[in-house]
C-alpha positions as CSV (number, residue, x, y, z in Angstrom):
1,M,184.0,-52.1,-117.9
2,D,184.1,-52.0,-121.8
3,D,181.0,-49.9,-122.4
4,F,179.6,-47.0,-124.4
5,C,179.4,-43.6,-122.7
6,G,176.6,-42.9,-120.4
7,I,173.8,-44.9,-122.0
8,N,173.8,-48.6,-122.6
9,F,172.9,-49.2,-126.3
10,C,171.3,-52.6,-125.6
11,G,169.4,-51.2,-122.6
12,N,168.0,-48.5,-124.8
13,T,166.9,-50.9,-127.3
14,A,165.2,-52.9,-124.7
15,D,163.6,-49.7,-123.4
16,V,162.2,-49.0,-126.8
17,L,160.9,-52.5,-127.1
18,G,159.1,-52.0,-123.8
19,T,157.8,-48.5,-124.4
20,A,157.0,-48.5,-128.1
21,G,157.3,-52.3,-128.7
22,Q,153.6,-52.8,-128.7
23,E,153.2,-50.3,-131.7
24,V,156.2,-51.8,-133.5
25,E,154.9,-55.4,-132.9
26,E,151.4,-54.3,-134.2
27,S,153.1,-52.8,-137.2
28,C,155.0,-56.0,-137.9
29,L,151.8,-58.1,-137.6
30,K,150.1,-55.8,-140.0
31,D,152.9,-56.1,-142.4
32,D,152.8,-59.9,-142.2
33,E,149.0,-59.8,-142.7
34,A,149.3,-57.4,-145.6
35,L,152.0,-59.7,-147.2
36,A,149.7,-62.7,-146.8
37,K,146.8,-60.7,-148.3
38,R,148.7,-59.7,-151.2
39,T,149.0,-63.2,-152.6
40,N,145.2,-63.1,-153.4
41,A,144.7,-59.4,-153.4
42,G,143.0,-59.4,-156.8
43,D,140.3,-61.9,-155.6
44,L,139.7,-60.1,-152.4
45,V,139.3,-56.7,-154.0
46,S,136.9,-58.2,-156.6
47,V,134.7,-59.8,-153.8
48,A,134.8,-56.6,-151.8
49,L,133.7,-54.5,-154.9
50,H,130.9,-57.0,-155.8
51,N,129.6,-57.0,-152.2
52,D,129.6,-53.3,-151.8
53,L,127.9,-52.6,-155.1
54,H,125.4,-55.4,-154.5
55,L,124.3,-54.4,-151.0
56,T,124.2,-50.7,-151.9
57,E,121.9,-51.4,-154.9
58,Q,119.6,-53.3,-152.7
59,D,119.4,-50.3,-150.4
60,V,118.7,-47.9,-153.2
61,E,115.9,-50.2,-154.5
62,A,114.4,-50.6,-151.1
63,A,114.4,-46.9,-150.6
64,Q,112.8,-46.2,-153.9
65,H,109.9,-48.7,-153.5
66,N,109.3,-48.5,-149.8
67,P,106.9,-45.7,-149.1
68,N,108.1,-45.3,-145.6
69,K,111.7,-44.8,-146.8
70,R,111.2,-42.8,-149.9
71,S,112.6,-39.5,-148.7
72,E,115.1,-37.8,-151.1
73,S,117.6,-37.3,-148.3
74,Q,117.8,-41.1,-147.5
75,I,118.3,-41.9,-151.2
76,E,121.0,-39.3,-151.4
77,Q,122.6,-40.7,-148.3
78,V,122.6,-44.3,-149.8
79,E,124.0,-43.0,-153.1
80,D,126.8,-41.1,-151.1
81,D,127.6,-44.3,-149.3
82,L,127.8,-46.1,-152.7
83,S,130.1,-43.5,-154.0
84,Q,132.3,-43.6,-151.0
85,R,132.5,-47.4,-151.0
86,V,133.5,-47.4,-154.8
87,K,136.1,-44.9,-154.2
88,S,137.5,-46.8,-151.2
89,T,137.6,-49.9,-153.3
90,A,139.3,-48.2,-156.1
91,E,142.0,-47.0,-153.8
92,I,142.5,-50.5,-152.4
93,V,142.9,-51.7,-156.0
94,A,145.4,-49.0,-156.9
95,R,147.3,-49.5,-153.7
96,T,147.5,-53.3,-154.1
97,S,148.5,-52.9,-157.8
98,I,151.4,-50.6,-156.8
99,E,152.5,-52.9,-154.0
100,G,152.4,-55.9,-156.3
101,L,154.4,-54.1,-158.9
102,K,157.0,-53.2,-156.3
103,Y,157.4,-56.8,-155.4
104,I,157.7,-58.0,-159.0
105,V,160.3,-55.2,-159.8
106,S,162.3,-55.9,-156.6
107,L,162.4,-59.7,-157.3
108,A,163.5,-59.2,-160.9
109,L,166.3,-56.8,-159.9
110,L,167.6,-59.2,-157.3
111,G,167.5,-62.2,-159.6
112,F,169.2,-60.1,-162.4
113,S,171.8,-58.9,-159.9
114,M,172.6,-62.4,-158.5
115,V,172.9,-63.8,-162.1
116,L,175.3,-61.0,-163.1
117,I,177.5,-61.5,-160.0
118,T,177.8,-65.2,-160.5
119,A,178.5,-64.9,-164.2
120,A,181.2,-62.3,-163.5
121,M,182.9,-64.8,-161.0
122,F,182.8,-67.8,-163.2
123,T,184.1,-65.9,-166.3
124,E,187.0,-64.6,-164.0
125,Q,186.2,-60.9,-164.4
126,T,186.2,-60.0,-160.6
127,T,189.0,-58.9,-158.6
128,A,189.3,-62.1,-156.7
129,T,189.5,-64.3,-159.8
130,A,191.3,-62.1,-162.3
131,E,193.8,-60.3,-160.1
132,N,194.2,-62.5,-157.0
133,G,194.1,-65.8,-158.9
134,I,191.3,-67.3,-156.8
135,H,189.4,-70.1,-158.4
136,P,185.8,-69.0,-159.5
137,A,184.2,-71.9,-157.5
138,V,186.0,-70.9,-154.3
139,T,185.1,-67.3,-154.9
140,F,181.5,-68.2,-155.3
141,C,181.5,-70.4,-152.2
142,V,183.2,-67.8,-150.1
143,F,180.8,-65.0,-151.2
144,S,177.8,-67.2,-150.5
145,F,179.0,-68.2,-147.0
146,L,179.6,-64.5,-146.3
147,I,176.1,-63.7,-147.2
148,V,174.7,-66.3,-144.9
149,W,177.0,-65.3,-142.1
150,L,176.1,-61.7,-142.5
151,A,172.4,-62.7,-142.3
152,M,173.1,-64.5,-139.1
153,M,174.9,-61.5,-137.6
154,E,172.2,-59.1,-138.6
155,G,169.2,-61.2,-137.4
156,G,171.1,-62.6,-134.4
157,Q,171.9,-59.1,-133.0
158,G,168.2,-58.3,-132.9
159,C,167.3,-61.5,-131.3
160,L,169.9,-61.1,-128.5
161,V,168.7,-57.6,-127.8
162,G,165.0,-58.6,-127.7
163,L,165.6,-61.6,-125.5
164,Q,167.4,-59.6,-122.7
165,T,164.1,-59.0,-120.9
166,I,162.8,-62.5,-121.2
167,D,163.3,-65.2,-118.5
168,K,165.8,-67.7,-120.0
169,T,164.3,-70.6,-118.0
170,L,161.2,-70.4,-120.2
171,Y,163.0,-71.6,-123.3
172,A,166.0,-73.6,-121.7
173,E,164.5,-77.0,-122.6
174,S,162.6,-76.0,-125.9
175,H,165.5,-74.1,-127.4
176,P,168.8,-75.3,-125.6
177,R,171.1,-73.7,-128.3
178,A,169.3,-70.3,-128.1
179,F,169.5,-70.6,-124.3
180,R,173.3,-71.3,-124.3
181,T,173.9,-68.4,-126.7
182,A,171.8,-65.9,-124.8
183,K,173.3,-66.9,-121.5
184,L,176.8,-66.3,-123.0
185,A,175.8,-62.9,-124.6
186,H,174.0,-61.6,-121.6
187,K,176.6,-62.5,-119.0
188,G,178.0,-59.3,-117.4
189,D,179.0,-56.8,-120.0
190,N,179.3,-59.3,-122.9
191,M,176.4,-57.8,-124.8
192,E,178.3,-54.5,-125.3
193,R,181.4,-56.4,-126.2
194,F,179.5,-58.5,-128.6
195,M,178.0,-55.4,-130.3
196,V,181.5,-53.8,-130.7
197,G,183.1,-57.1,-132.1
198,R,180.1,-57.8,-134.3
199,Q,180.2,-54.3,-135.9
200,F,183.8,-54.9,-137.0
201,L,182.9,-58.4,-138.2
202,V,180.0,-56.9,-140.3
203,V,182.4,-54.3,-141.9
204,L,185.0,-56.9,-142.5
205,V,182.5,-59.3,-144.2
206,I,181.4,-56.4,-146.5
207,F,185.0,-55.5,-147.3
208,V,185.7,-59.2,-148.4
209,M,182.5,-59.4,-150.3
210,N,183.5,-56.3,-152.2
211,M,186.8,-58.0,-153.1
212,M,185.1,-61.1,-154.2
213,S,182.4,-59.5,-156.4
214,S,184.0,-56.2,-157.7
215,T,184.6,-56.5,-161.4
216,V,187.7,-55.5,-163.4
217,E,187.7,-52.8,-166.0
218,Q,185.9,-53.4,-169.2
219,A,184.1,-56.5,-167.9
220,S,181.5,-58.0,-170.3
221,V,178.7,-60.4,-169.2
222,F,176.3,-62.1,-171.6
223,S,177.2,-59.5,-174.3
224,L,175.0,-57.0,-172.5
225,P,175.4,-53.2,-173.2
226,E,178.2,-51.4,-171.4
227,S,175.6,-49.1,-169.8
228,V,173.9,-52.2,-168.1
229,V,177.1,-53.7,-166.9
230,G,178.3,-50.3,-165.7
231,V,175.1,-49.6,-163.8
232,F,174.8,-53.1,-162.1
233,L,178.4,-54.3,-161.8
234,D,180.9,-51.6,-162.2
235,S,178.9,-49.3,-159.8
236,G,178.3,-52.1,-157.3
237,I,174.5,-51.9,-157.3
238,A,174.2,-55.6,-158.0
239,V,176.2,-56.7,-155.0
240,I,174.6,-53.9,-152.8
241,L,171.0,-55.2,-153.6
242,T,171.9,-58.7,-153.0
243,T,173.7,-57.9,-149.7
244,V,170.8,-55.8,-148.4
245,I,167.9,-58.1,-149.4
246,V,169.5,-61.5,-148.9
247,G,172.0,-60.8,-146.2
248,Q,170.3,-58.2,-144.1
249,L,166.6,-57.4,-144.4
250,T,165.3,-60.9,-144.9
251,S,166.9,-62.1,-141.7
252,Q,165.8,-59.1,-139.7
253,V,162.2,-59.5,-140.8
254,N,162.1,-63.1,-139.3
255,A,164.3,-62.3,-136.4
256,A,161.7,-59.7,-135.2
257,Q,159.1,-62.2,-134.4
258,C,161.0,-65.6,-134.3
259,M,163.9,-64.8,-132.1
260,L,164.1,-68.2,-130.4
261,D,164.1,-70.3,-133.6
262,F,166.4,-67.9,-135.4
263,I,169.3,-68.2,-132.9
264,N,168.7,-71.9,-131.9
265,N,171.7,-73.1,-133.8
266,S,175.4,-73.5,-133.2
267,F,176.3,-71.1,-135.9
268,M,174.9,-68.1,-133.9
269,T,176.9,-69.4,-130.8
270,F,180.0,-69.5,-133.0
271,T,179.3,-65.9,-134.3
272,V,179.0,-64.6,-130.6
273,Y,182.3,-66.2,-129.8
274,V,184.1,-64.7,-132.7
275,S,182.7,-61.2,-132.0
276,L,183.8,-61.5,-128.3
277,A,187.2,-62.7,-129.5
278,I,187.5,-59.6,-131.8
279,E,186.7,-57.2,-129.1
280,M,189.1,-59.0,-126.6
281,S,191.9,-58.6,-129.2
282,G,192.0,-54.9,-128.4
283,L,191.7,-53.8,-132.1
284,L,188.8,-51.6,-131.3
285,H,189.7,-50.4,-127.8
286,S,190.4,-46.9,-128.9
287,V,186.6,-46.4,-128.9
288,Y,186.6,-46.9,-125.1
289,L,189.1,-44.0,-124.9
290,I,186.5,-41.8,-126.7
291,S,183.7,-43.2,-124.5
292,M,185.6,-42.1,-121.3
293,L,186.3,-38.6,-122.8
294,F,182.6,-38.1,-123.6
295,S,181.7,-39.5,-120.2
296,M,183.6,-36.7,-118.6
297,I,182.2,-34.0,-121.0
298,S,178.5,-35.1,-120.5
299,R,179.1,-36.0,-116.8
300,K,177.3,-39.3,-117.2
301,P,179.0,-42.2,-115.5
302,I,179.8,-45.3,-117.5
303,S,177.5,-48.1,-116.2
304,S,178.6,-51.7,-115.8
305,N,177.2,-55.1,-114.9
306,E,180.6,-56.3,-113.6
307,S,182.7,-55.6,-110.5
308,D,185.7,-53.2,-110.7
309,R,188.7,-54.3,-112.6
310,T,191.8,-55.4,-110.7
311,N,195.1,-53.8,-111.2
312,L,196.2,-56.5,-113.7
313,Q,192.9,-56.1,-115.6
314,K,193.4,-52.4,-115.8
315,L,196.9,-52.8,-117.1
316,F,195.7,-55.2,-119.7
317,F,192.9,-52.9,-120.6
318,W,195.1,-49.8,-121.2
319,I,197.7,-51.8,-123.1
320,R,195.0,-52.7,-125.5
321,I,193.8,-49.1,-125.7
322,V,197.4,-48.0,-126.7
323,F,197.6,-50.8,-129.2
324,S,194.2,-49.9,-130.7
325,V,195.2,-46.2,-131.0
326,V,198.5,-47.2,-132.8
327,I,196.5,-49.4,-135.2
328,L,194.0,-46.6,-135.9
329,V,196.8,-44.1,-136.7
330,A,198.5,-46.6,-138.9
331,A,195.2,-47.3,-140.7
332,F,194.8,-43.6,-141.3
333,V,198.3,-43.1,-142.6
334,F,198.3,-46.0,-145.0
335,T,194.8,-45.4,-146.3
336,L,195.3,-41.8,-147.0
337,G,198.6,-42.5,-148.5
338,A,197.1,-45.1,-150.9
339,L,194.2,-42.7,-151.7
340,F,196.4,-39.8,-152.6
341,S,198.7,-42.0,-154.7
342,G,195.8,-43.6,-156.5
343,K,196.6,-47.1,-155.3
344,T,193.2,-48.2,-154.1
345,M,190.3,-50.0,-155.9
346,A,188.6,-46.7,-156.5
347,W,187.0,-46.3,-160.0
348,G,189.4,-45.4,-162.6
349,G,189.6,-41.8,-163.7
350,M,188.6,-40.5,-160.3
351,P,191.0,-37.7,-159.1
352,S,192.8,-38.5,-155.7
353,A,191.4,-35.5,-154.1
354,V,187.9,-36.4,-155.0
355,S,188.5,-39.9,-153.7
356,V,189.6,-38.5,-150.3
357,A,186.7,-36.1,-150.1
358,I,184.0,-38.8,-150.8
359,F,185.8,-41.1,-148.4
360,F,185.4,-38.7,-145.5
361,L,182.0,-37.5,-146.5
362,L,180.6,-41.1,-146.7
363,M,182.2,-42.0,-143.4
364,C,180.5,-39.1,-141.8
365,F,177.2,-39.9,-143.5
366,A,177.4,-43.5,-142.3
367,G,178.3,-42.3,-138.8
368,L,175.2,-40.1,-138.7
369,L,173.1,-43.0,-139.8
370,D,174.5,-45.2,-137.1
371,G,174.3,-42.5,-134.4
372,L,170.8,-41.6,-135.4
373,Q,169.3,-44.9,-134.5
374,I,170.9,-44.7,-131.0
375,A,169.8,-41.1,-130.5
376,L,166.2,-42.0,-131.5
377,F,166.1,-44.9,-129.0
378,A,167.6,-42.6,-126.3
379,V,164.9,-39.8,-126.6
380,V,161.9,-42.1,-127.0
381,N,161.5,-42.2,-123.3
382,L,161.7,-38.3,-122.8
383,T,158.5,-36.4,-122.0
384,E,156.6,-34.4,-124.7
385,S,157.7,-31.2,-123.0
386,E,161.3,-32.2,-123.0
387,R,161.3,-32.9,-126.7
388,T,159.3,-29.8,-127.6
389,A,162.0,-27.7,-125.9
390,H,164.3,-28.6,-128.9
391,P,162.2,-27.9,-132.0
392,L,164.6,-29.6,-134.6
393,A,164.9,-32.8,-132.5
394,H,161.1,-32.8,-131.8
395,R,160.5,-32.5,-135.6
396,S,162.7,-35.5,-136.3
397,C,161.0,-37.5,-133.6
398,Q,157.6,-36.7,-134.9
399,L,158.6,-37.7,-138.4
400,V,159.9,-41.1,-137.2
401,F,157.2,-42.0,-134.7
402,R,154.1,-40.5,-136.2
403,E,152.7,-43.9,-137.2
404,P,153.4,-47.4,-135.9
405,H,155.0,-48.4,-139.4
406,T,157.1,-45.4,-139.8
407,L,159.9,-46.5,-137.4
408,G,160.2,-49.9,-139.3
409,A,160.3,-48.0,-142.6
410,F,162.9,-45.7,-141.4
411,L,165.1,-48.6,-140.2
412,I,164.8,-50.4,-143.6
413,G,165.8,-47.2,-145.4
414,R,168.6,-46.6,-143.0
415,Q,169.9,-50.2,-143.7
416,I,170.1,-49.6,-147.4
417,C,171.9,-46.3,-146.9
418,V,174.4,-47.7,-144.5
419,T,175.3,-50.7,-146.7
420,V,175.7,-48.5,-149.8
421,C,178.1,-46.3,-147.8
422,M,180.0,-49.3,-146.5
423,F,180.5,-50.8,-150.0
424,V,181.7,-47.5,-151.5
425,V,184.0,-46.9,-148.6
426,A,185.4,-50.3,-148.9
427,R,186.1,-49.8,-152.6
428,L,187.7,-46.4,-152.0
429,S,189.9,-47.6,-149.1
430,A,191.0,-51.1,-150.3
431,I,194.7,-50.8,-151.0
432,Q,195.7,-52.2,-154.3
433,V,199.4,-52.1,-155.0
434,D,201.4,-53.9,-157.8
435,D,203.8,-56.6,-156.8
436,T,206.7,-54.5,-158.0
437,E,206.1,-51.7,-155.4
438,T,204.9,-51.0,-151.9
439,L,203.5,-48.1,-150.0
440,F,206.1,-45.9,-148.1
441,G,208.8,-48.6,-148.9
442,V,207.4,-51.2,-146.5
443,S,208.5,-54.8,-146.9
444,D,206.6,-57.2,-149.1
445,G,205.1,-59.0,-146.2
446,V,203.7,-55.8,-144.8
447,Q,202.3,-54.8,-148.1
448,Q,200.5,-58.2,-148.4
449,F,198.9,-57.6,-145.0
450,L,197.9,-54.1,-146.1
451,N,196.2,-55.6,-149.2
452,T,193.9,-57.7,-147.1
453,G,191.9,-54.6,-146.2
454,L,192.0,-55.3,-142.5
455,L,193.2,-51.8,-141.7
456,G,190.5,-50.2,-143.6
457,A,188.0,-52.3,-141.9
458,V,189.3,-51.2,-138.5
459,L,189.3,-47.5,-139.6
460,T,185.7,-47.7,-141.0
461,T,184.4,-49.5,-137.9
462,I,185.8,-47.0,-135.4
463,V,185.5,-43.7,-137.4
464,A,182.3,-44.4,-139.4
465,S,180.3,-46.3,-136.7
466,L,181.4,-46.7,-133.1
467,I,182.6,-43.2,-132.4
468,W,179.3,-41.7,-133.7
469,R,177.3,-44.2,-131.5
470,V,179.2,-42.8,-128.4
471,I,178.5,-39.3,-129.4
472,A,174.8,-40.0,-129.9
473,S,174.6,-41.8,-126.6
474,A,176.1,-38.9,-124.7
475,F,174.2,-36.1,-126.4
476,P,171.1,-37.7,-128.1
477,V,169.0,-34.4,-128.2
478,A,171.9,-32.4,-129.5
479,F,172.5,-35.1,-132.1
480,L,168.8,-35.0,-133.4
481,S,169.0,-31.2,-133.4
482,N,171.3,-31.4,-136.4
483,P,169.4,-30.1,-139.4
484,L,170.9,-32.8,-141.6
485,V,169.2,-35.4,-139.5
486,F,165.6,-34.5,-140.7
487,V,166.9,-34.7,-144.3
488,I,168.4,-38.1,-143.7
489,I,165.2,-39.4,-142.2
490,R,163.3,-38.3,-145.2
491,L,165.8,-40.0,-147.5
492,C,165.5,-43.3,-145.6
493,L,161.6,-43.1,-145.8
494,L,161.8,-42.4,-149.5
495,L,164.1,-45.3,-150.2
496,E,161.8,-47.7,-148.3
497,Q,158.8,-46.4,-150.1
498,S,160.4,-47.0,-153.4
499,G,160.0,-50.7,-152.9
500,I,163.5,-51.5,-154.2
501,C,164.0,-54.0,-151.3
502,S,160.4,-55.3,-151.2
503,A,161.7,-58.7,-152.2
504,S,163.0,-59.2,-148.6
505,W,159.3,-59.8,-147.4
506,T,158.8,-62.6,-150.0
507,L,162.2,-64.2,-149.2
508,A,161.5,-64.0,-145.5
509,S,158.2,-65.8,-146.0
510,L,159.9,-68.4,-147.8
511,Q,162.7,-68.7,-145.2
512,K,160.2,-69.0,-142.5
513,K,158.4,-71.8,-144.1
514,L,161.7,-73.6,-145.2
515,F,163.2,-73.6,-141.6
516,G,159.8,-73.9,-139.8
517,F,160.2,-70.7,-137.8
518,R,157.5,-70.0,-135.4
519,P,156.6,-66.7,-133.5
520,D,157.9,-66.6,-130.0
521,D,154.5,-66.0,-128.5
522,E,153.6,-69.5,-129.6
523,Y,156.5,-70.9,-127.5
524,L,156.5,-68.5,-124.6
525,G,152.7,-68.5,-124.3
526,D,152.5,-72.3,-124.1
527,L,155.4,-72.4,-121.6
528,R,153.9,-69.7,-119.4
529,R,150.5,-71.5,-119.4
530,K,152.2,-74.7,-118.4
531,E,154.1,-73.0,-115.7
532,S,150.9,-71.4,-114.4
533,T,149.1,-74.8,-114.4
534,C,151.9,-76.6,-112.5
535,S,152.0,-73.7,-109.8
536,N,148.2,-73.9,-109.4
537,S,148.3,-77.6,-109.0
């Protein structure tokens, strides 16, 4: 069985949906309602303010002229009520104004970033167009396709996890493609295999997007000041914003409530097949070796939904583990060699030692973020007494689960942090060697393979993601007891509160209307009622 150690990640997520799902669903519904209300927020606030003042003035007038209600205490009470209502309305106005400003700024930043990226591509000032000789139109099309594919992977994962506990016969006729995809992904241990392969695919897509959009030195777009170009293009902020908002959060917002409609297409089926093929290739099988090691340390057996392997299957499994370990060692050797010799896409002027230090720090930070999500899902089912026995872990849980919307806010902030880390790591580890030389004297063919960034993607997937998931699954409480975890959660909540990615809610609403997405309850509720009617008759 190719699974994570001790705790099934997909099963944990399903448990969270079952245990805390009602609160999360209510939070999502509240967010949708708030989003709808913001469109006419000014009118609503004006009406509320008018009604509050009008009714209260009537009360005051009645209290002053009615002999039976003329007591000073009653008048004071009415005046206090008026004051409280005015204060409450003022808070609503201020809060609505701030939220509206966040949406406007986020949309403006997203639009500006997308224009800059497109302009850099068509003026041949990106790595793909200027150094690799790829036509600007091809570069733009590949970048756009990867954004769409990333959105399908991010949203599709949540859909497949959420649909695990739902009877597939309920939507077999209404959503045949979603049925076929879910049946494939939920067969045996395919869900765990899909998660492993999908993670590598996400990292690989980000690596390629970085190559397509990263600008050359001294790039100039629309004669903008160098400081503006440096902040948005040279640093990668423009592509990061575009990726997080368009390629990740927008799809995740709709996938949370419209799972059936979101994956009811052949593109998601194709994505599942590709992810399973990547896992089957053995590139990432070294993570199973780590999983078995932590299974022995934690004394938690590795669960499986499949029968024991035959001797031939065991042989094939261990051959792939050896192959993966060799690939991982080679990835370390060539990546570190390129970093120390300054032959990567790292920013000019950065010392080699600094590049190496930042590379490892960011991989550890990304790993903590990935493992943190798994650990939180694992401890949510622990009793209060079990959590309080570990003060640091309990403090982190209280911070995340204190209110229904806090978990969602943390996940959004976490997504931003992970994407930033992945793009910076991709730039630091992408090997870039001139045609006249090679790393360690390898042949030109091998050097061309190294320049594709495949080894960097393998290294990042295993070391900065999958291994940390295994550790968090085996020791969730100990993982959350790390003092850095509380600081990371705070950082994620702060990023979400900043509203820099608020545009994702607007885009999600547009996407929902464009593709006709409907909430799952509308389909499943109707199907359950029909099923009940048929059984009664």
